[in-house]
Backbone as JSON, one array per atom type, in Angstrom:
{
  "sequence": "MASLLRGEEMCLAQLFLQSGSAYDCISELGELGLVEFRDLNPTVNAFQRKYVNEIKKCEEMERILVERQFLPLLIVSPQLTLLPP",
  "N": [[89.59, 105.16, 117.25], [91.34, 106.3, 114.65], [92.89, 109.9, 114.23], [93.14, 112.55, 111.84], [94.57, 114.64, 112.69], [97.17, 116.16, 113.89], [97.75, 117.2, 116.29], [96.74, 115.02, 118.38], [96.96, 113.32, 121.42], [100.02, 111.45, 121.95], [101.48, 108.49, 123.18], [104.7, 106.77, 123.6], [105.55, 103.45, 123.14], [106.6, 99.81, 123.94], [106.62, 97.08, 122.45], [106.37, 93.53, 123.44], [106.43, 90.65, 121.88], [105.4, 87.13, 121.1], [106.68, 85.29, 118.76], [105.2, 83.83, 117.03], [102.77, 85.02, 117.22], [103.43, 87.4, 116.58], [103.14, 88.59, 113.69], [100.43, 88.72, 113.23], [99.31, 90.35, 115.49], [100.51, 92.61, 114.85], [99.83, 93.23, 112.29], [97.07, 93.7, 112.55], [97.26, 95.72, 114.18], [98.22, 97.94, 112.61], [96.38, 97.88, 110.24], [94.26, 98.88, 111.54], [95.19, 101.44, 111.98], [96.47, 102.61, 114.12], [98.95, 102.85, 115.08], [102.35, 104.07, 115.06], [105.42, 103.19, 113.46], [108.76, 103.08, 114.71], [112.18, 103.03, 113.38], [114.14, 101.06, 115.38], [116.86, 100.42, 114.84], [118.75, 102.03, 113.11], [121.08, 102.4, 111.8], [121.74, 99.9, 110.91], [122.42, 97.91, 107.83], [120.04, 97.23, 105.33], [120.18, 94.68, 104.12], [121.29, 93.38, 106.23], [119.55, 92.95, 108.0], [116.96, 90.95, 110.1], [115.34, 88.58, 108.6], [115.69, 88.79, 105.9], [116.59, 86.86, 103.93], [113.89, 85.22, 103.98], [112.62, 87.41, 102.75], [114.01, 87.53, 100.29], [113.52, 85.11, 99.04], [110.66, 85.12, 98.54], [110.56, 87.37, 96.69], [111.78, 86.22, 94.39], [110.1, 83.97, 94.05], [108.06, 85.42, 93.2], [109.06, 86.41, 90.75], [109.4, 84.53, 89.32], [106.65, 83.5, 89.28], [105.46, 85.45, 87.65], [107.15, 85.4, 85.13], [106.06, 83.0, 84.27], [103.17, 82.8, 84.32], [102.14, 85.37, 83.51], [103.94, 86.92, 81.33], [103.91, 85.15, 78.95], [101.46, 85.73, 78.24], [101.76, 88.18, 77.06], [103.3, 88.1, 74.98], [103.31, 88.21, 71.61], [102.3, 86.13, 69.08], [104.35, 85.15, 66.18], [102.75, 84.06, 64.06], [100.17, 85.15, 64.06], [98.09, 87.47, 62.5], [97.85, 90.68, 62.21], [95.13, 92.63, 61.67], [94.37, 95.66, 59.95], [93.27, 98.61, 61.2]],
  "CA": [[89.59, 105.44, 115.95], [92.55, 107.24, 114.49], [92.44, 111.08, 113.75], [93.84, 113.27, 111.02], [94.84, 115.84, 113.58], [98.71, 115.86, 114.27], [97.89, 117.16, 117.65], [96.35, 114.2, 118.96], [97.86, 113.07, 121.99], [100.28, 110.08, 121.88], [102.67, 107.83, 123.86], [105.78, 105.64, 123.24], [105.41, 102.15, 124.06], [107.73, 98.99, 123.22], [105.79, 95.81, 122.51], [107.25, 92.42, 123.38], [105.1, 89.64, 121.54], [105.7, 85.95, 120.89], [107.02, 85.29, 117.32], [103.88, 82.98, 116.35], [101.54, 85.8, 116.92], [103.68, 88.87, 116.54], [102.63, 88.98, 112.76], [98.97, 89.03, 113.22], [99.03, 91.57, 116.3], [101.3, 94.26, 114.34], [99.23, 93.42, 111.06], [95.97, 94.32, 113.14], [97.21, 97.24, 114.63], [98.63, 98.62, 111.25], [95.16, 97.94, 109.67], [93.45, 100.03, 112.36], [95.88, 102.82, 111.75], [96.48, 103.34, 115.79], [100.7, 102.65, 115.34], [103.7, 104.67, 114.03], [106.57, 102.39, 113.95], [110.03, 103.74, 114.52], [113.13, 101.85, 113.12], [115.44, 101.45, 116.51], [118.3, 100.2, 114.32], [118.6, 102.75, 112.04], [122.37, 102.06, 111.13], [121.81, 98.38, 110.13], [121.8, 98.0, 106.43], [118.88, 96.56, 104.75], [120.7, 93.64, 103.85], [121.52, 92.67, 107.69], [118.2, 93.01, 108.95], [116.43, 89.84, 110.02], [114.27, 87.87, 107.53], [116.26, 89.2, 104.7], [116.69, 85.61, 103.22], [112.88, 85.04, 103.3], [112.06, 88.43, 101.54], [114.6, 87.43, 98.78], [112.96, 83.74, 98.53], [109.25, 85.58, 97.96], [110.69, 87.86, 95.64], [112.13, 85.34, 93.55], [108.98, 83.33, 93.69], [107.19, 86.32, 92.51], [109.63, 86.73, 89.63], [109.01, 83.07, 88.61], [105.18, 83.76, 88.8], [105.14, 86.6, 86.62], [107.62, 84.95, 83.91], [105.56, 81.61, 83.76], [101.85, 83.19, 83.87], [101.69, 86.73, 82.73], [104.58, 87.04, 80.19], [103.28, 84.41, 77.68], [100.14, 86.39, 77.64], [102.11, 89.47, 76.7], [104.08, 87.6, 73.85], [102.29, 87.99, 70.39], [102.7, 84.92, 68.07], [104.44, 85.67, 64.78], [101.77, 83.41, 63.03], [99.33, 85.9, 64.13], [98.31, 88.44, 61.54], [96.71, 91.79, 62.68], [94.14, 93.07, 60.64], [94.35, 96.99, 60.05], [91.95, 99.09, 61.59]],
  "C": [[90.73, 106.58, 115.64], [91.86, 108.62, 113.99], [93.31, 111.55, 112.76], [94.35, 114.03, 111.56], [96.29, 115.35, 114.32], [98.56, 116.21, 115.73], [97.45, 116.35, 118.62], [97.45, 113.53, 119.99], [98.57, 111.43, 121.61], [101.13, 109.59, 123.0], [103.32, 107.0, 123.24], [105.85, 104.51, 123.86], [106.32, 101.08, 123.36], [106.54, 97.59, 123.54], [107.03, 94.52, 122.63], [106.21, 91.05, 122.86], [105.85, 88.29, 121.06], [105.94, 85.84, 119.38], [106.08, 84.6, 116.7], [103.05, 84.11, 116.1], [101.92, 87.23, 116.51], [103.16, 89.51, 115.03], [100.94, 89.59, 112.73], [98.64, 90.2, 113.91], [99.3, 92.89, 115.54], [100.38, 94.24, 112.92], [97.72, 93.98, 111.54], [95.92, 95.55, 113.44], [97.37, 98.44, 113.28], [97.01, 98.6, 110.34], [94.26, 98.84, 110.6], [94.5, 101.17, 112.19], [96.11, 103.2, 112.92], [98.0, 103.21, 116.03], [101.28, 103.46, 114.45], [104.66, 103.71, 114.52], [107.77, 103.35, 113.79], [110.96, 102.64, 114.27], [114.07, 102.12, 114.17], [116.64, 100.86, 115.94], [118.4, 100.87, 113.05], [120.18, 102.94, 111.1], [122.71, 101.02, 110.67], [121.23, 98.53, 108.71], [120.71, 97.17, 106.34], [119.03, 95.08, 104.59], [121.49, 92.7, 105.02], [120.75, 92.61, 108.27], [117.86, 91.47, 108.92], [115.22, 89.61, 108.95], [114.79, 88.4, 106.24], [116.29, 88.25, 103.73], [115.28, 85.07, 103.02], [112.31, 86.14, 102.17], [112.53, 87.88, 100.12], [113.8, 86.07, 98.34], [111.25, 84.18, 97.89], [109.4, 86.63, 96.94], [111.19, 87.44, 94.37], [111.09, 84.35, 93.14], [108.0, 84.06, 92.88], [107.52, 86.84, 91.13], [109.05, 85.58, 88.65], [107.45, 83.23, 88.26], [104.86, 84.41, 87.56], [105.81, 85.88, 85.26], [106.62, 84.05, 83.41], [103.95, 82.21, 83.55], [101.61, 84.41, 83.29], [102.56, 86.84, 81.48], [104.34, 86.41, 79.13], [102.32, 85.19, 77.49], [100.53, 87.9, 76.77], [102.72, 89.08, 75.14], [103.11, 87.52, 72.85], [103.24, 86.99, 69.51], [103.1, 85.59, 66.86], [103.52, 85.16, 63.59], [100.31, 84.0, 63.35], [99.08, 87.05, 63.01], [97.09, 89.64, 62.01], [96.05, 92.35, 61.32], [94.2, 94.87, 60.94], [92.88, 97.47, 60.46], [91.21, 99.69, 60.83]]
}
C-alpha cells in the first residue's frame, strides 16, 4: 500500500511491456498509486509524441458529442416566455 511519507524507500525501474497489454498494466499500477512516471524525452514537443493523432481524434469526438448532446439543452427557445419570480 502506498504511503504518504516522502522518506519511503524507492527504486528506479524500467518496464518493457507488449503494446497490447501496456495500457492495462500501467492503468492498474496508476490506480494502486504504486508508481511515479518520469518523462524520458523532455525535449520532445507534445505534438511530436507518439499517439498524438489518436488523442486529437478523441478530443474532436468529445467536441462533437458536446455540441450535439449538451449545447441544445442550454439554448433557450425564443418561443418560451419566462414568468417573473
